[in-house]
N, C-alpha and C positions, 0 to 999 in steps of 0.2 A: 745303349740302355734307353728304355722308354720312361719318360718323365710324365707322370699324371699330375697336371696342375689344375687347381681351381681357376676357373675363368674369372678374372678380376678386371673390371674396366679401368682404364688409365685414370690417373688422379687429377687431370687438369681439365676435364670436361664432363658434363652430365652428372648424374647421381651415382654415388658409390658408397662403400662402407668405410667407416673410420673406427679406430679403437683408441680410447683415452685410457692411459694407464693411471693407476692410483695405488696408494699404500693399502696393504691388506687391512680390511675392516672398514674402508672408506667408500667401497664401491656403491652401496645403496645411497649414501649422501651425494655422491657424484651423479648418480642417475637422477635424483630429484633436481639437482642443479640444471642438468641438461633439459629436463622437461620444462623447468621454469623459464629457460631462455629460448624455448621453442624448437629445440632439436627433435628430430623424429627417428623412429625405429630404435628406440633406446632399449638395450638388452644388457642386463647385468651379467658379468662373467667373473671368474676368479682373476684378481689382479687388475680389473678395469671394467670399462663399460663400452659396448659397441653402439654406434649410431650410424644413421644414413643421412646423406644430404649432398649438396653440391659444393662448389668452392666457397660460397658464402658461409655455409655451415662450418667448414673447416676454419675459416678466418674468425667467425664468431666464437667458436669453441676456444680457440687460443686466446682471444681477447677477454672473454668473460668467465671462464670456468676457474673457480677458486681452489678446488681440491684435486684437479687433474695434474698429473706430472708431465705427460707428453701426449700429443695428438698424433697418432700414427696412421699412415695410409697403407693398408696391406696391398701388396702387388701379387704375391703368389704363395701357395702353400703346397708342399710336396713331401713324400717320404724321404727320409735322410738317415742312412745308417752307415755311411762310409764317406771318405773324402771325395770319391768320384761322384757319388750321388749328390753331394752338396754342390760340387762344381757344376755338374750338368744342370741341376735345378736352377742355379743362379744364372747360368748362361742362357737358359731358355727364356729369360725375361728380355724384353725389347728395351735395353738400357739407353739406346739412342733417343728414346722419347723423353728421357729425364736428364740426360747428361750430354755434354759436349767435351771434346778434348781440353777445352779451356776452363772447364768447371772443376773445382777441387772437391774431393769427397773424403769421407771417413766411414768406417764400419764399426759398430759396437754390437756385442753379442750377449744375450742372456741364455744360459745353458743349464739343463738339468735332466737327469735320468735318461741319458742317451748313449749310444755307442761311441760317439765322439765326445771326449771328456775334457778338452782343453778349449776354453772360450777364445783365447788368443789365436789358436790355430784356425778355429772356425772363422773368425773375423778375417784372418789373412787369406784363407782359401776363398772366401766370398769376395774380397777385394781383387784377388787374382782373376776370378771369373768375370768380374765387371770390367776391369781394364782390358782384358783380352778381347771381350766383346766390342769395346769401343775401338781398340786398335784394328780389329778386323774391319770395322765399319768405316773408320776415318783415316787409317794409316798411322795414327799416333794415339797416345793414351793420356788420360787425365792424370793430374797430380794428386797425391794423397796429402791431406792437411788435417792431422788428428785433432788439432786444437781449435781451428776455426774454419770448418769446411763449408762450402756452398751447399752441399747435399750430404746429409747424414743418413746412412742406411742402417736399419735396425734388423738384427737377426734374432729370432726367438726359436730355439731348438729344444723341444721337450718331448720325451718319449719317442724319439726318432721321427718326429714330425717337425718340419722346418717352415716357418713363416718369415717371408722377407717383406719388410715395410720401409716406407720413407718416413722420416721424422720431420713433420711439418713445423715443430716448435723450435728446433735448433737446440739451444740450451734448455734445461729442465724448467718447467713453468713455475716451480717454487722460487726461482731466482727472479723475484719481482724487480729488483734493482734498488730498493730503499735500504736494504740491510748490508751496508759495507762494513759495519762493525757488528760484533756479536759477543754475548757473554759466554760463559762456560756451558757447553752442551745445549745450544739453542734448538728450539723446535723449528722444523721446516715450516715455511709460510703456509704450504698446502695443508699440513696437519693442524696447524693453529686455526686455520679457517674451518677445518672439519670439526674441531672442538666447539667453535662458536655455533656452527649449524646444528650439531648434535645437541647442544645445550638449549636450542630453541630461542636464543636471544634475538629479538626483533627490533631493538632500538627503542622500546617503550618503557624500559625500567633500567636503573643504573647497572653498569657492568664493572666488576672489580677484579683485579688480579693482585693479591697481596704479596706475591713472589714473582714480580713481573720480569725480572731479568732484563733482556734487551727489548722488551715491550712488544714482542711479535703478536701475541694473542690480542692485545688491545689495538694495535695498528690494523690487523686484519678485521677486527670487529668494526672499527671506525670506517674502513673502506667499504665494508658491507652495508653499514647503516646509511652511508652517503650514496649508496648505489654507484660507486666508482669502480669501473672495470679494472681488475688488477693488471691486465695487459697494457694499460695506458702508461704504467710506470717503467716498462721494460725498454731497453735500447732497440730491440728488434726481434724478429722471429725468422726461423729457417726459411719459411715459404717466401719471404720477401726477397730472397736471393735466387729464386728459381726463375728460369727464362720466361715462364708464363705468368709471373706475378701480375695480378690485376690491381694496379695502383689506385685507380679511380674507385673500384669497389671497396678497397681497404680504407681509403679516405672517407667514404660515405659511412662505413661502419664506425670508424673512430669518431666522426662528427656526431653521429647519433648517440654514441656512448657518452660523449662529453655533454651533450644537451640534456641527457637524462639524469645527470648528477644532482644531488641535493646539496644545499649550501649550509645547512644547520642541523644540529641534533638536539632533541628535546630533553635528553637525560645525560648525566655525567658519565664519563669513563675515567676510572681512577686506578693507578698502579702504584705499588710501593715496593721498596727493597731496602735492605739495611745499609747498602753501600752506595755512596753518592756517585762514585765513578761508574758504577753499573747503570744508575739512573741517567747519567749523562749520555751513555750509549743509547739508551731507550729514547731520550729526547732527540738525539741526532737522527735516529731511524724514523721517528715520527715526523720530524721536519722534512726529511727527504721524501717521505710518502705524502706530504702535504696535508697531514692531519694533526699537526702539533697543537693547534688551537682547541681541539676537541678532547684532548687527553691531559689529565693532570698527574704528575708524578711526585710522590712524597717520600723522603727518606725515613722509613719506619721499620723497626723490627716487627716480625709477625705478632709478637706479644703486645705491641702498641697499636696494631692495626684497628681502625674503626671505619666501617663502611658508611656510605650515605644512608639516610632513612630507608627502611624497607617499603615495598618489596624490591628485590633485586636479585642479580645473579653473580656468583663468583665462579670464575674459571681460572684454574692455576695448575702449574706443572712443577711441583717441588722436586728437588734432587732425590734420586732413588738409589744412588750408590752402585757402582759396577765393580769396584775392587774389593778384595777381601778386607773385612773390618769396617767398610764404609757403612753398611746397614746398621751395625751395632751403634755406631756414633750418631746415626740419624734418628734412632728411635725416640730420643727425647725431643728432637725437633718436630717430629710428626705429632707427638703428644701436645706440643705447644700449638701446632696448627689446629688440632682438634679442640683444645681449650679456647682458642680465639673464636672458632666457629660457634661453640656452645655459649660462650659468655657475651659475645658482642654482635652476633650475626643472625639473631632471631628474625624470621620473616624472609630470609634469603634462601635460595637454592644454590648449593655449592657443588661444583664439578671438579674433581681432582684426577689428573692423569698420573699414574704411577706404574713403574715397572717392577714393583716389589709388593706382593700380597702381604708379606710379613710386616712391612712398614705400614701398609694401609691399615692393618689391624690396630696400630698404635694410635690412630686418630680417635678411637674410642666411640665411634658412631656407626650405626648400621646403614649400609648403603642400600638405597631403594632401587638402584639400577646399576648394572655392570655391563660395560661394552668393551669387547676385545678390539684393540687397535695395535698397530705396529709402528713404533718409532724407529725407522730404519729396520734393522734385523731383530730389534728387541720387542718381545711381546709385552704389551702393557694393558692396563685396565683403566677405562674412564669410569669413575665412580660418582654416582649422584647421591648427595646427602640433602634431605629436606630438613631445614633448621627451623623448628617450631619455637 
């Protein structure tokens, strides 16, 4: 069988293409982030943003991007409509450039609208092709470690077109490391950062979350205002375990990031929740992120919530109910949120993320902007209310 591959330069030298994955609806925000940190060749695509650069660009993207989920390095793309075409396409890659028999690996798969319909089978077949290639080259094969691999291989199979990539991030970039505790249905850190960027908060006016839960929105906002790279909080990245990891380059980028941090904020960040135990989780998360001195948390019901003097910005993610009957019970709660906005928040701009249009109507205010975002698989709306 003839495999037609796109020629893709190896990921450890020279300039090459990278693909940063993101939640649906966040792609444009991520592209602006990339431009702001000096990445080049930025192209928005569905599900992420492509950019070009060298090894330094890969490291910088992992260190600085707040809304990206993973930084992938594409190796090959080929037609794939059968197990044999998948196996042959993967075997055509020079895996000995990226793996040795002493390196552990894992394979994950994203699959849709293709002749091959089982992601687990695709991942297994890909793994077989990789280890067979290494066994032919070295006489022995690498081990598979699905929980903590040295090299994570990403398979994207859509409409019978297969892209094989290396995952330079390792664990997903939303796992900053500060949120070891979480409330019920917490936002991913990457989506929380996207909300702050979409709201246009720049650290010059107060930021308030009257339903703060585990404090993720406020922590991400504080990190942003302090110009603190989110990657500094993590235990490590996938690329640090690769044989060609450039430790001196990485140390230089980390030192530059630390030197660029600010040490103070000019405006307050305030969160409230009716449950003290939930606020304790938020305080613990803020402490682990190193921003506890910049955020104040108060135990208030939304009906008691009073923001700092305007102007200011409210960003919040109220519960929106996924089980039968939840929406009916939450209608009165959304009316209370709307009443609080109307009665005590004049001069503010409020942004509300909700997965229920029906509940959003109970706020009793007309949204001046609606942005479609996805919280995992759930389609949501980020609604802007101008409170006069």
